[in-house]
mmCIF file as gemmi writes it, N, C-alpha and C atoms, coordinates in Angstrom:
data_model
loop_
_atom_site.group_PDB
_atom_site.id
_atom_site.type_symbol
_atom_site.label_atom_id
_atom_site.label_alt_id
_atom_site.label_comp_id
_atom_site.label_asym_id
_atom_site.label_entity_id
_atom_site.label_seq_id
_atom_site.pdbx_PDB_ins_code
_atom_site.Cartn_x
_atom_site.Cartn_y
_atom_site.Cartn_z
_atom_site.occupancy
_atom_site.B_iso_or_equiv
_atom_site.pdbx_formal_charge
_atom_site.auth_seq_id
_atom_site.auth_asym_id
_atom_site.pdbx_PDB_model_num
ATOM 1 N N . UNK Axp A 1 ? 9.225 -63.025 15.541 1 0 ? 1 A 1
ATOM 2 C CA . UNK Axp A 1 ? 7.919 -63.428 15.038 1 0 ? 1 A 1
ATOM 3 C C . UNK Axp A 1 ? 6.8 -62.948 15.961 1 0 ? 1 A 1
ATOM 4 N N . UNK Axp A 2 ? 7.033 -62.951 17.267 1 0 ? 2 A 1
ATOM 5 C CA . UNK Axp A 2 ? 6.024 -62.482 18.208 1 0 ? 2 A 1
ATOM 6 C C . UNK Axp A 2 ? 5.748 -61.002 18.004 1 0 ? 2 A 1
ATOM 7 N N . UNK Axp A 3 ? 6.784 -60.246 17.605 1 0 ? 3 A 1
ATOM 8 C CA . UNK Axp A 3 ? 6.613 -58.809 17.402 1 0 ? 3 A 1
ATOM 9 C C . UNK Axp A 3 ? 5.645 -58.545 16.245 1 0 ? 3 A 1
ATOM 10 N N . UNK Axp A 4 ? 5.762 -59.32 15.169 1 0 ? 4 A 1
ATOM 11 C CA . UNK Axp A 4 ? 4.861 -59.154 14.027 1 0 ? 4 A 1
ATOM 12 C C . UNK Axp A 4 ? 3.421 -59.444 14.442 1 0 ? 4 A 1
ATOM 13 N N . UNK Axp A 5 ? 3.224 -60.47 15.265 1 0 ? 5 A 1
ATOM 14 C CA . UNK Axp A 5 ? 1.873 -60.787 15.747 1 0 ? 5 A 1
ATOM 15 C C . UNK Axp A 5 ? 1.318 -59.639 16.58 1 0 ? 5 A 1
ATOM 16 N N . UNK Axp A 6 ? 2.152 -59.054 17.449 1 0 ? 6 A 1
ATOM 17 C CA . UNK Axp A 6 ? 1.696 -57.933 18.267 1 0 ? 6 A 1
ATOM 18 C C . UNK Axp A 6 ? 1.354 -56.721 17.404 1 0 ? 6 A 1
ATOM 19 N N . UNK Axp A 7 ? 2.167 -56.468 16.382 1 0 ? 7 A 1
ATOM 20 C CA . UNK Axp A 7 ? 1.899 -55.339 15.484 1 0 ? 7 A 1
ATOM 21 C C . UNK Axp A 7 ? 0.594 -55.57 14.736 1 0 ? 7 A 1
ATOM 22 N N . UNK Axp A 8 ? 0.399 -56.763 14.207 1 0 ? 8 A 1
ATOM 23 C CA . UNK Axp A 8 ? -0.855 -57.077 13.507 1 0 ? 8 A 1
ATOM 24 C C . UNK Axp A 8 ? -2.055 -56.924 14.435 1 0 ? 8 A 1
ATOM 25 N N . UNK Axp A 9 ? -1.906 -57.398 15.677 1 0 ? 9 A 1
ATOM 26 C CA . UNK Axp A 9 ? -2.99 -57.282 16.646 1 0 ? 9 A 1
ATOM 27 C C . UNK Axp A 9 ? -3.303 -55.807 16.936 1 0 ? 9 A 1
ATOM 28 N N . UNK Axp A 10 ? -2.278 -54.985 17.05 1 0 ? 10 A 1
ATOM 29 C CA . UNK Axp A 10 ? -2.46 -53.56 17.319 1 0 ? 10 A 1
ATOM 30 C C . UNK Axp A 10 ? -3.167 -52.883 16.154 1 0 ? 10 A 1
ATOM 31 N N . UNK Axp A 11 ? -2.775 -53.208 14.913 1 0 ? 11 A 1
ATOM 32 C CA . UNK Axp A 11 ? -3.426 -52.617 13.745 1 0 ? 11 A 1
ATOM 33 C C . UNK Axp A 11 ? -4.86 -53.106 13.591 1 0 ? 11 A 1
ATOM 34 N N . UNK Axp A 12 ? -5.132 -54.344 13.957 1 0 ? 12 A 1
ATOM 35 C CA . UNK Axp A 12 ? -6.489 -54.865 13.811 1 0 ? 12 A 1
ATOM 36 C C . UNK Axp A 12 ? -7.43 -54.33 14.885 1 0 ? 12 A 1
ATOM 37 N N . UNK Axp A 13 ? -6.881 -53.681 15.899 1 0 ? 13 A 1
ATOM 38 C CA . UNK Axp A 13 ? -7.694 -53.175 16.993 1 0 ? 13 A 1
ATOM 39 C C . UNK Axp A 13 ? -8.369 -51.844 16.73 1 0 ? 13 A 1
ATOM 40 N N . UNK Axp A 14 ? -8.086 -51.241 15.571 1 0 ? 14 A 1
ATOM 41 C CA . UNK Axp A 14 ? -8.736 -49.961 15.273 1 0 ? 14 A 1
ATOM 42 C C . UNK Axp A 14 ? -8.998 -49.858 13.781 1 0 ? 14 A 1
ATOM 43 N N . UNK Axp A 15 ? -9.948 -48.991 13.436 1 0 ? 15 A 1
ATOM 44 C CA . UNK Axp A 15 ? -10.285 -48.807 12.027 1 0 ? 15 A 1
ATOM 45 C C . UNK Axp A 15 ? -9.221 -47.995 11.301 1 0 ? 15 A 1
ATOM 46 N N . UNK Axp A 16 ? -8.569 -47.082 12.003 1 0 ? 16 A 1
ATOM 47 C CA . UNK Axp A 16 ? -7.52 -46.251 11.412 1 0 ? 16 A 1
ATOM 48 C C . UNK Axp A 16 ? -6.164 -46.793 11.801 1 0 ? 16 A 1
ATOM 49 N N . UNK Axp A 17 ? -5.19 -45.912 11.752 1 0 ? 17 A 1
ATOM 50 C CA . UNK Axp A 17 ? -3.847 -46.296 12.182 1 0 ? 17 A 1
ATOM 51 C C . UNK Axp A 17 ? -3.775 -46.261 13.696 1 0 ? 17 A 1
ATOM 52 N N . UNK Axp A 18 ? -3.055 -47.21 14.308 1 0 ? 18 A 1
ATOM 53 C CA . UNK Axp A 18 ? -2.933 -47.174 15.771 1 0 ? 18 A 1
ATOM 54 C C . UNK Axp A 18 ? -2.046 -46.017 16.215 1 0 ? 18 A 1
ATOM 55 N N . UNK Axp A 19 ? -2.194 -45.65 17.448 1 0 ? 19 A 1
ATOM 56 C CA . UNK Axp A 19 ? -1.388 -44.587 18.026 1 0 ? 19 A 1
ATOM 57 C C . UNK Axp A 19 ? 0.079 -45.001 18.042 1 0 ? 19 A 1
ATOM 58 N N . UNK Axp A 20 ? 0.945 -44.033 17.765 1 0 ? 20 A 1
ATOM 59 C CA . UNK Axp A 20 ? 2.382 -44.301 17.832 1 0 ? 20 A 1
ATOM 60 C C . UNK Axp A 20 ? 2.773 -44.704 19.249 1 0 ? 20 A 1
ATOM 61 N N . UNK Axp A 21 ? 2.017 -44.223 20.229 1 0 ? 21 A 1
ATOM 62 C CA . UNK Axp A 21 ? 2.3 -44.575 21.624 1 0 ? 21 A 1
ATOM 63 C C . UNK Axp A 21 ? 2.021 -46.048 21.911 1 0 ? 21 A 1
ATOM 64 N N . UNK Axp A 22 ? 1.122 -46.656 21.151 1 0 ? 22 A 1
ATOM 65 C CA . UNK Axp A 22 ? 0.882 -48.095 21.297 1 0 ? 22 A 1
ATOM 66 C C . UNK Axp A 22 ? 1.94 -48.907 20.562 1 0 ? 22 A 1
ATOM 67 N N . UNK Axp A 23 ? 2.467 -48.355 19.464 1 0 ? 23 A 1
ATOM 68 C CA . UNK Axp A 23 ? 3.451 -49.087 18.672 1 0 ? 23 A 1
ATOM 69 C C . UNK Axp A 23 ? 4.859 -49.025 19.262 1 0 ? 23 A 1
ATOM 70 N N . UNK Axp A 24 ? 5.188 -47.938 19.937 1 0 ? 24 A 1
ATOM 71 C CA . UNK Axp A 24 ? 6.547 -47.774 20.465 1 0 ? 24 A 1
ATOM 72 C C . UNK Axp A 24 ? 6.974 -48.937 21.362 1 0 ? 24 A 1
ATOM 73 N N . UNK Axp A 25 ? 6.155 -49.321 22.365 1 0 ? 25 A 1
ATOM 74 C CA . UNK Axp A 25 ? 6.618 -50.419 23.222 1 0 ? 25 A 1
ATOM 75 C C . UNK Axp A 25 ? 6.856 -51.728 22.463 1 0 ? 25 A 1
ATOM 76 N N . UNK Axp A 26 ? 6.103 -51.951 21.413 1 0 ? 26 A 1
ATOM 77 C CA . UNK Axp A 26 ? 6.27 -53.175 20.626 1 0 ? 26 A 1
ATOM 78 C C . UNK Axp A 26 ? 7.587 -53.124 19.846 1 0 ? 26 A 1
ATOM 79 N N . UNK Axp A 27 ? 7.887 -51.976 19.288 1 0 ? 27 A 1
ATOM 80 C CA . UNK Axp A 27 ? 9.053 -51.827 18.424 1 0 ? 27 A 1
ATOM 81 C C . UNK Axp A 27 ? 10.302 -51.369 19.169 1 0 ? 27 A 1
ATOM 82 N N . UNK Axp A 28 ? 10.144 -50.951 20.379 1 0 ? 28 A 1
ATOM 83 C CA . UNK Axp A 28 ? 11.216 -50.3 21.137 1 0 ? 28 A 1
ATOM 84 C C . UNK Axp A 28 ? 12.476 -51.145 21.258 1 0 ? 28 A 1
ATOM 85 N N . UNK Axp A 29 ? 12.363 -52.438 21.297 1 0 ? 29 A 1
ATOM 86 C CA . UNK Axp A 29 ? 13.522 -53.295 21.537 1 0 ? 29 A 1
ATOM 87 C C . UNK Axp A 29 ? 14.688 -52.973 20.607 1 0 ? 29 A 1
ATOM 88 N N . UNK Axp A 30 ? 14.404 -52.652 19.368 1 0 ? 30 A 1
ATOM 89 C CA . UNK Axp A 30 ? 15.465 -52.355 18.411 1 0 ? 30 A 1
ATOM 90 C C . UNK Axp A 30 ? 15.726 -50.867 18.252 1 0 ? 30 A 1
ATOM 91 N N . UNK Axp A 31 ? 14.988 -50.044 18.958 1 0 ? 31 A 1
ATOM 92 C CA . UNK Axp A 31 ? 15.172 -48.607 18.851 1 0 ? 31 A 1
ATOM 93 C C . UNK Axp A 31 ? 16.19 -48.131 19.882 1 0 ? 31 A 1
ATOM 94 N N . UNK Axp A 32 ? 16.959 -47.121 19.524 1 0 ? 32 A 1
ATOM 95 C CA . UNK Axp A 32 ? 17.887 -46.552 20.507 1 0 ? 32 A 1
ATOM 96 C C . UNK Axp A 32 ? 17.114 -45.921 21.669 1 0 ? 32 A 1
ATOM 97 N N . UNK Axp A 33 ? 17.791 -45.797 22.801 1 0 ? 33 A 1
ATOM 98 C CA . UNK Axp A 33 ? 17.143 -45.261 24.002 1 0 ? 33 A 1
ATOM 99 C C . UNK Axp A 33 ? 16.67 -43.825 23.843 1 0 ? 33 A 1
ATOM 100 N N . UNK Axp A 34 ? 17.318 -43.046 22.969 1 0 ? 34 A 1
ATOM 101 C CA . UNK Axp A 34 ? 16.931 -41.643 22.842 1 0 ? 34 A 1
ATOM 102 C C . UNK Axp A 34 ? 15.6 -41.463 22.125 1 0 ? 34 A 1
ATOM 103 N N . UNK Axp A 35 ? 15.071 -42.493 21.517 1 0 ? 35 A 1
ATOM 104 C CA . UNK Axp A 35 ? 13.785 -42.376 20.824 1 0 ? 35 A 1
ATOM 105 C C . UNK Axp A 35 ? 12.66 -42.549 21.845 1 0 ? 35 A 1
ATOM 106 N N . UNK Axp A 36 ? 11.955 -41.476 22.046 1 0 ? 36 A 1
ATOM 107 C CA . UNK Axp A 36 ? 10.845 -41.446 22.997 1 0 ? 36 A 1
ATOM 108 C C . UNK Axp A 36 ? 9.64 -40.823 22.295 1 0 ? 36 A 1
ATOM 109 N N . UNK Axp A 37 ? 8.483 -40.856 22.918 1 0 ? 37 A 1
ATOM 110 C CA . UNK Axp A 37 ? 7.328 -40.176 22.301 1 0 ? 37 A 1
ATOM 111 C C . UNK Axp A 37 ? 7.602 -38.69 22.034 1 0 ? 37 A 1
ATOM 112 N N . UNK Axp A 38 ? 8.295 -38.032 22.948 1 0 ? 38 A 1
ATOM 113 C CA . UNK Axp A 38 ? 8.617 -36.61 22.758 1 0 ? 38 A 1
ATOM 114 C C . UNK Axp A 38 ? 9.545 -36.419 21.56 1 0 ? 38 A 1
ATOM 115 N N . UNK Axp A 39 ? 10.531 -37.289 21.415 1 0 ? 39 A 1
ATOM 116 C CA . UNK Axp A 39 ? 11.462 -37.211 20.283 1 0 ? 39 A 1
ATOM 117 C C . UNK Axp A 39 ? 10.707 -37.419 18.974 1 0 ? 39 A 1
ATOM 118 N N . UNK Axp A 40 ? 9.792 -38.386 18.96 1 0 ? 40 A 1
ATOM 119 C CA . UNK Axp A 40 ? 9.01 -38.664 17.754 1 0 ? 40 A 1
ATOM 120 C C . UNK Axp A 40 ? 8.131 -37.477 17.378 1 0 ? 40 A 1
ATOM 121 N N . UNK Axp A 41 ? 7.534 -36.818 18.374 1 0 ? 41 A 1
ATOM 122 C CA . UNK Axp A 41 ? 6.729 -35.63 18.095 1 0 ? 41 A 1
ATOM 123 C C . UNK Axp A 41 ? 7.589 -34.523 17.5 1 0 ? 41 A 1
ATOM 124 N N . UNK Axp A 42 ? 8.775 -34.295 18.092 1 0 ? 42 A 1
ATOM 125 C CA . UNK Axp A 42 ? 9.671 -33.257 17.569 1 0 ? 42 A 1
ATOM 126 C C . UNK Axp A 42 ? 10.085 -33.557 16.144 1 0 ? 42 A 1
ATOM 127 N N . UNK Axp A 43 ? 10.43 -34.808 15.885 1 0 ? 43 A 1
ATOM 128 C CA . UNK Axp A 43 ? 10.863 -35.22 14.546 1 0 ? 43 A 1
ATOM 129 C C . UNK Axp A 43 ? 9.715 -35.061 13.551 1 0 ? 43 A 1
ATOM 130 N N . UNK Axp A 44 ? 8.507 -35.43 13.964 1 0 ? 44 A 1
ATOM 131 C CA . UNK Axp A 44 ? 7.339 -35.288 13.105 1 0 ? 44 A 1
ATOM 132 C C . UNK Axp A 44 ? 7.101 -33.817 12.764 1 0 ? 44 A 1
ATOM 133 N N . UNK Axp A 45 ? 7.237 -32.935 13.767 1 0 ? 45 A 1
ATOM 134 C CA . UNK Axp A 45 ? 7.084 -31.5 13.531 1 0 ? 45 A 1
ATOM 135 C C . UNK Axp A 45 ? 8.14 -30.983 12.564 1 0 ? 45 A 1
ATOM 136 N N . UNK Axp A 46 ? 9.393 -31.402 12.759 1 0 ? 46 A 1
ATOM 137 C CA . UNK Axp A 46 ? 10.47 -30.975 11.856 1 0 ? 46 A 1
ATOM 138 C C . UNK Axp A 46 ? 10.166 -31.388 10.422 1 0 ? 46 A 1
ATOM 139 N N . UNK Axp A 47 ? 9.766 -32.629 10.246 1 0 ? 47 A 1
ATOM 140 C CA . UNK Axp A 47 ? 9.459 -33.128 8.903 1 0 ? 47 A 1
ATOM 141 C C . UNK Axp A 47 ? 8.275 -32.382 8.285 1 0 ? 47 A 1
ATOM 142 N N . UNK Axp A 48 ? 7.233 -32.137 9.087 1 0 ? 48 A 1
ATOM 143 C CA . UNK Axp A 48 ? 6.053 -31.438 8.58 1 0 ? 48 A 1
ATOM 144 C C . UNK Axp A 48 ? 6.396 -30.003 8.19 1 0 ? 48 A 1
ATOM 145 N N . UNK Axp A 49 ? 7.209 -29.33 8.979 1 0 ? 49 A 1
ATOM 146 C CA . UNK Axp A 49 ? 7.599 -27.956 8.642 1 0 ? 49 A 1
ATOM 147 C C . UNK Axp A 49 ? 8.448 -27.92 7.368 1 0 ? 49 A 1
ATOM 148 N N . UNK Axp A 50 ? 9.303 -28.915 7.194 1 0 ? 50 A 1
ATOM 149 C CA . UNK Axp A 50 ? 10.098 -29.001 5.969 1 0 ? 50 A 1
ATOM 150 C C . UNK Axp A 50 ? 9.185 -29.167 4.754 1 0 ? 50 A 1
ATOM 151 N N . UNK Axp A 51 ? 8.233 -30.081 4.847 1 0 ? 51 A 1
ATOM 152 C CA . UNK Axp A 51 ? 7.3 -30.337 3.74 1 0 ? 51 A 1
ATOM 153 C C . UNK Axp A 51 ? 6.468 -29.091 3.45 1 0 ? 51 A 1
ATOM 154 N N . UNK Axp A 52 ? 6.005 -28.423 4.502 1 0 ? 52 A 1
ATOM 155 C CA . UNK Axp A 52 ? 5.195 -27.217 4.318 1 0 ? 52 A 1
ATOM 156 C C . UNK Axp A 52 ? 6.009 -26.125 3.626 1 0 ? 52 A 1
ATOM 157 N N . UNK Axp A 53 ? 7.257 -25.936 4.04 1 0 ? 53 A 1
ATOM 158 C CA . UNK Axp A 53 ? 8.107 -24.92 3.412 1 0 ? 53 A 1
ATOM 159 C C . UNK Axp A 53 ? 8.347 -25.249 1.944 1 0 ? 53 A 1
ATOM 160 N N . UNK Axp A 54 ? 8.573 -26.514 1.649 1 0 ? 54 A 1
ATOM 161 C CA . UNK Axp A 54 ? 8.795 -26.94 0.265 1 0 ? 54 A 1
ATOM 162 C C . UNK Axp A 54 ? 7.533 -26.742 -0.569 1 0 ? 54 A 1
ATOM 163 N N . UNK Axp A 55 ? 6.374 -27.087 -0.002 1 0 ? 55 A 1
ATOM 164 C CA . UNK Axp A 55 ? 5.108 -26.91 -0.715 1 0 ? 55 A 1
ATOM 165 C C . UNK Axp A 55 ? 4.842 -25.429 -0.975 1 0 ? 55 A 1
ATOM 166 N N . UNK Axp A 56 ? 5.15 -24.577 -0.001 1 0 ? 56 A 1
ATOM 167 C CA . UNK Axp A 56 ? 4.969 -23.134 -0.194 1 0 ? 56 A 1
ATOM 168 C C . UNK Axp A 56 ? 5.905 -22.623 -1.281 1 0 ? 56 A 1
ATOM 169 N N . UNK Axp A 57 ? 7.162 -23.07 -1.262 1 0 ? 57 A 1
ATOM 170 C CA . UNK Axp A 57 ? 8.141 -22.628 -2.259 1 0 ? 57 A 1
ATOM 171 C C . UNK Axp A 57 ? 7.739 -23.07 -3.665 1 0 ? 57 A 1
ATOM 172 N N . UNK Axp A 58 ? 7.163 -24.255 -3.765 1 0 ? 58 A 1
ATOM 173 C CA . UNK Axp A 58 ? 6.759 -24.788 -5.067 1 0 ? 58 A 1
ATOM 174 C C . UNK Axp A 58 ? 5.355 -24.339 -5.48 1 0 ? 58 A 1
ATOM 175 N N . UNK Axp A 59 ? 4.663 -23.642 -4.593 1 0 ? 59 A 1
ATOM 176 C CA . UNK Axp A 59 ? 3.318 -23.156 -4.904 1 0 ? 59 A 1
ATOM 177 C C . UNK Axp A 59 ? 2.27 -24.243 -5.005 1 0 ? 59 A 1
ATOM 178 N N . UNK Axp A 60 ? 2.441 -25.313 -4.247 1 0 ? 60 A 1
ATOM 179 C CA . UNK Axp A 60 ? 1.495 -26.432 -4.33 1 0 ? 60 A 1
ATOM 180 C C . UNK Axp A 60 ? 0.715 -26.641 -3.03 1 0 ? 60 A 1
ATOM 181 N N . UNK Axp A 61 ? 0.63 -25.602 -2.215 1 0 ? 61 A 1
ATOM 182 C CA . UNK Axp A 61 ? -0.132 -25.717 -0.976 1 0 ? 61 A 1
ATOM 183 C C . UNK Axp A 61 ? -1.609 -25.816 -1.326 1 0 ? 61 A 1
ATOM 184 N N . UNK Axp A 62 ? -2.251 -26.86 -0.832 1 0 ? 62 A 1
ATOM 185 C CA . UNK Axp A 62 ? -3.682 -27.037 -1.056 1 0 ? 62 A 1
ATOM 186 C C . UNK Axp A 62 ? -4.335 -27.446 0.263 1 0 ? 62 A 1
ATOM 187 N N . UNK Axp A 63 ? -5.6 -27.763 0.2 1 0 ? 63 A 1
ATOM 188 C CA . UNK Axp A 63 ? -6.35 -28.119 1.393 1 0 ? 63 A 1
ATOM 189 C C . UNK Axp A 63 ? -5.733 -29.307 2.111 1 0 ? 63 A 1
ATOM 190 N N . UNK Axp A 64 ? -5.266 -30.292 1.355 1 0 ? 64 A 1
ATOM 191 C CA . UNK Axp A 64 ? -4.688 -31.5 1.958 1 0 ? 64 A 1
ATOM 192 C C . UNK Axp A 64 ? -3.415 -31.178 2.724 1 0 ? 64 A 1
ATOM 193 N N . UNK Axp A 65 ? -2.57 -30.363 2.133 1 0 ? 65 A 1
ATOM 194 C CA . UNK Axp A 65 ? -1.316 -29.974 2.801 1 0 ? 65 A 1
ATOM 195 C C . UNK Axp A 65 ? -1.629 -29.196 4.074 1 0 ? 65 A 1
ATOM 196 N N . UNK Axp A 66 ? -2.533 -28.232 3.977 1 0 ? 66 A 1
ATOM 197 C CA . UNK Axp A 66 ? -2.878 -27.421 5.143 1 0 ? 66 A 1
ATOM 198 C C . UNK Axp A 66 ? -3.52 -28.254 6.25 1 0 ? 66 A 1
ATOM 199 N N . UNK Axp A 67 ? -4.427 -29.133 5.886 1 0 ? 67 A 1
ATOM 200 C CA . UNK Axp A 67 ? -5.054 -29.988 6.893 1 0 ? 67 A 1
ATOM 201 C C . UNK Axp A 67 ? -4.048 -30.938 7.534 1 0 ? 67 A 1
ATOM 202 N N . UNK Axp A 68 ? -3.113 -31.45 6.742 1 0 ? 68 A 1
ATOM 203 C CA . UNK Axp A 68 ? -2.064 -32.303 7.29 1 0 ? 68 A 1
ATOM 204 C C . UNK Axp A 68 ? -1.204 -31.554 8.293 1 0 ? 68 A 1
ATOM 205 N N . UNK Axp A 69 ? -0.833 -30.329 7.937 1 0 ? 69 A 1
ATOM 206 C CA . UNK Axp A 69 ? -0.022 -29.514 8.83 1 0 ? 69 A 1
ATOM 207 C C . UNK Axp A 69 ? -0.798 -29.172 10.095 1 0 ? 69 A 1
ATOM 208 N N . UNK Axp A 70 ? -2.067 -28.875 9.939 1 0 ? 70 A 1
ATOM 209 C CA . UNK Axp A 70 ? -2.927 -28.584 11.088 1 0 ? 70 A 1
ATOM 210 C C . UNK Axp A 70 ? -2.998 -29.789 12.029 1 0 ? 70 A 1
ATOM 211 N N . UNK Axp A 71 ? -3.126 -30.965 11.463 1 0 ? 71 A 1
ATOM 212 C CA . UNK Axp A 71 ? -3.203 -32.19 12.259 1 0 ? 71 A 1
ATOM 213 C C . UNK Axp A 71 ? -1.902 -32.443 13.014 1 0 ? 71 A 1
ATOM 214 N N . UNK Axp A 72 ? -0.77 -32.217 12.355 1 0 ? 72 A 1
ATOM 215 C CA . UNK Axp A 72 ? 0.53 -32.422 13.008 1 0 ? 72 A 1
ATOM 216 C C . UNK Axp A 72 ? 0.685 -31.463 14.184 1 0 ? 72 A 1
ATOM 217 N N . UNK Axp A 73 ? 0.363 -30.192 13.965 1 0 ? 73 A 1
ATOM 218 C CA . UNK Axp A 73 ? 0.496 -29.202 15.038 1 0 ? 73 A 1
ATOM 219 C C . UNK Axp A 73 ? -0.42 -29.559 16.21 1 0 ? 73 A 1
ATOM 220 N N . UNK Axp A 74 ? -1.664 -29.91 15.925 1 0 ? 74 A 1
ATOM 221 C CA . UNK Axp A 74 ? -2.613 -30.249 16.99 1 0 ? 74 A 1
ATOM 222 C C . UNK Axp A 74 ? -2.199 -31.529 17.712 1 0 ? 74 A 1
ATOM 223 N N . UNK Axp A 75 ? -1.731 -32.52 16.968 1 0 ? 75 A 1
ATOM 224 C CA . UNK Axp A 75 ? -1.308 -33.788 17.582 1 0 ? 75 A 1
ATOM 225 C C . UNK Axp A 75 ? -0.099 -33.618 18.487 1 0 ? 75 A 1
ATOM 226 N N . UNK Axp A 76 ? 0.712 -32.624 18.182 1 0 ? 76 A 1
ATOM 227 C CA . UNK Axp A 76 ? 1.895 -32.358 19.003 1 0 ? 76 A 1
ATOM 228 C C . UNK Axp A 76 ? 1.543 -31.521 20.233 1 0 ? 76 A 1
ATOM 229 N N . UNK Axp A 77 ? 0.266 -31.167 20.381 1 0 ? 77 A 1
ATOM 230 C CA . UNK Axp A 77 ? -0.159 -30.392 21.527 1 0 ? 77 A 1
ATOM 231 C C . UNK Axp A 77 ? 0.085 -28.904 21.378 1 0 ? 77 A 1
ATOM 232 N N . UNK Axp A 78 ? 0.381 -28.479 20.162 1 0 ? 78 A 1
ATOM 233 C CA . UNK Axp A 78 ? 0.641 -27.063 19.897 1 0 ? 78 A 1
ATOM 234 C C . UNK Axp A 78 ? -0.636 -26.409 19.375 1 0 ? 78 A 1
ATOM 235 N N . UNK Axp A 79 ? -1.619 -26.321 20.256 1 0 ? 79 A 1
ATOM 236 C CA . UNK Axp A 79 ? -2.935 -25.842 19.852 1 0 ? 79 A 1
ATOM 237 C C . UNK Axp A 79 ? -2.913 -24.382 19.417 1 0 ? 79 A 1
ATOM 238 N N . UNK Axp A 80 ? -2.088 -23.574 20.056 1 0 ? 80 A 1
ATOM 239 C CA . UNK Axp A 80 ? -1.968 -22.173 19.651 1 0 ? 80 A 1
ATOM 240 C C . UNK Axp A 80 ? -1.462 -22.058 18.232 1 0 ? 80 A 1
ATOM 241 N N . UNK Axp A 81 ? -0.447 -22.848 17.893 1 0 ? 81 A 1
ATOM 242 C CA . UNK Axp A 81 ? 0.096 -22.857 16.527 1 0 ? 81 A 1
ATOM 243 C C . UNK Axp A 81 ? -0.943 -23.371 15.551 1 0 ? 81 A 1
ATOM 244 N N . UNK Axp A 82 ? -1.687 -24.4 15.946 1 0 ? 82 A 1
ATOM 245 C CA . UNK Axp A 82 ? -2.717 -24.961 15.074 1 0 ? 82 A 1
ATOM 246 C C . UNK Axp A 82 ? -3.808 -23.93 14.795 1 0 ? 82 A 1
ATOM 247 N N . UNK Axp A 83 ? -4.241 -23.224 15.821 1 0 ? 83 A 1
ATOM 248 C CA . UNK Axp A 83 ? -5.273 -22.198 15.642 1 0 ? 83 A 1
ATOM 249 C C . UNK Axp A 83 ? -4.755 -21.049 14.786 1 0 ? 83 A 1
ATOM 250 N N . UNK Axp A 84 ? -3.512 -20.663 14.997 1 0 ? 84 A 1
ATOM 251 C CA . UNK Axp A 84 ? -2.919 -19.596 14.191 1 0 ? 84 A 1
ATOM 252 C C . UNK Axp A 84 ? -2.84 -20.009 12.724 1 0 ? 84 A 1
ATOM 253 N N . UNK Axp A 85 ? -2.437 -21.244 12.482 1 0 ? 85 A 1
ATOM 254 C CA . UNK Axp A 85 ? -2.371 -21.76 11.114 1 0 ? 85 A 1
ATOM 255 C C . UNK Axp A 85 ? -3.761 -21.749 10.484 1 0 ? 85 A 1
ATOM 256 N N . UNK Axp A 86 ? -4.75 -22.207 11.233 1 0 ? 86 A 1
ATOM 257 C CA . UNK Axp A 86 ? -6.118 -22.239 10.726 1 0 ? 86 A 1
ATOM 258 C C . UNK Axp A 86 ? -6.612 -20.82 10.406 1 0 ? 86 A 1
ATOM 259 N N . UNK Axp A 87 ? -6.314 -19.885 11.295 1 0 ? 87 A 1
ATOM 260 C CA . UNK Axp A 87 ? -6.737 -18.496 11.071 1 0 ? 87 A 1
ATOM 261 C C . UNK Axp A 87 ? -6.089 -17.896 9.836 1 0 ? 87 A 1
ATOM 262 N N . UNK Axp A 88 ? -4.917 -18.409 9.455 1 0 ? 88 A 1
ATOM 263 C CA . UNK Axp A 88 ? -4.189 -17.868 8.302 1 0 ? 88 A 1
ATOM 264 C C . UNK Axp A 88 ? -4.39 -18.68 7.024 1 0 ? 88 A 1
ATOM 265 N N . UNK Axp A 89 ? -5.323 -19.633 7.033 1 0 ? 89 A 1
ATOM 266 C CA . UNK Axp A 89 ? -5.576 -20.434 5.831 1 0 ? 89 A 1
ATOM 267 C C . UNK Axp A 89 ? -5.917 -19.554 4.633 1 0 ? 89 A 1
ATOM 268 N N . UNK Axp A 90 ? -6.594 -18.442 4.875 1 0 ? 90 A 1
ATOM 269 C CA . UNK Axp A 90 ? -7.013 -17.573 3.772 1 0 ? 90 A 1
ATOM 270 C C . UNK Axp A 90 ? -5.818 -16.936 3.052 1 0 ? 90 A 1
ATOM 271 N N . UNK Axp A 91 ? -4.652 -16.953 3.67 1 0 ? 91 A 1
ATOM 272 C CA . UNK Axp A 91 ? -3.44 -16.415 3.034 1 0 ? 91 A 1
ATOM 273 C C . UNK Axp A 91 ? -3.008 -17.246 1.831 1 0 ? 91 A 1
ATOM 274 N N . UNK Axp A 92 ? -3.584 -18.432 1.692 1 0 ? 92 A 1
ATOM 275 C CA . UNK Axp A 92 ? -3.175 -19.333 0.603 1 0 ? 92 A 1
ATOM 276 C C . UNK Axp A 92 ? -4.094 -19.229 -0.61 1 0 ? 92 A 1
ATOM 277 N N . UNK Axp A 93 ? -4.879 -18.148 -0.665 1 0 ? 93 A 1
ATOM 278 C CA . UNK Axp A 93 ? -5.647 -17.794 -1.844 1 0 ? 93 A 1
ATOM 279 C C . UNK Axp A 93 ? -6.628 -18.802 -2.371 1 0 ? 93 A 1
ATOM 280 N N . UNK Axp A 94 ? -6.167 -19.695 -3.239 1 0 ? 94 A 1
ATOM 281 C CA . UNK Axp A 94 ? -7.081 -20.568 -3.967 1 0 ? 94 A 1
ATOM 282 C C . UNK Axp A 94 ? -7.611 -21.731 -3.139 1 0 ? 94 A 1
ATOM 283 N N . UNK Axp A 95 ? -7.18 -21.847 -1.906 1 0 ? 95 A 1
ATOM 284 C CA . UNK Axp A 95 ? -7.654 -22.934 -1.056 1 0 ? 95 A 1
ATOM 285 C C . UNK Axp A 95 ? -9.043 -22.585 -0.558 1 0 ? 95 A 1
ATOM 286 N N . UNK Axp A 96 ? -9.982 -23.501 -0.766 1 0 ? 96 A 1
ATOM 287 C CA . UNK Axp A 96 ? -11.345 -23.242 -0.311 1 0 ? 96 A 1
ATOM 288 C C . UNK Axp A 96 ? -11.708 -24.226 0.766 1 0 ? 96 A 1
ATOM 289 N N . UNK Axp A 97 ? -12.56 -23.794 1.687 1 0 ? 97 A 1
ATOM 290 C CA . UNK Axp A 97 ? -12.977 -24.628 2.808 1 0 ? 97 A 1
ATOM 291 C C . UNK Axp A 97 ? -14.481 -24.697 2.849 1 0 ? 97 A 1
ATOM 292 N N . UNK Axp A 98 ? -14.972 -25.846 3.235 1 0 ? 98 A 1
ATOM 293 C CA . UNK Axp A 98 ? -16.415 -26.052 3.293 1 0 ? 98 A 1
ATOM 294 C C . UNK Axp A 98 ? -16.896 -25.882 4.715 1 0 ? 98 A 1
């Protein structure tokens, strides 16, 4: 029950979603030892690349998908990859940017 209170307090402390780094210590008790911030970043990247490949294969890449992928790359500290992705946005044809 104390964990739920801590989670609610963490979510109420910001207008958006709280950082995964703030949530990990609260939830860690039931998580295996191999789950670390680095592991979560790697897993997030794997999932994002899978979704991006599927969206490309299905021809449904749009601004939202590209911006999501850009955010994942930048959040993982892969700024070079994020900039490269941004530079190649025009390869997706019908996607327009303001």
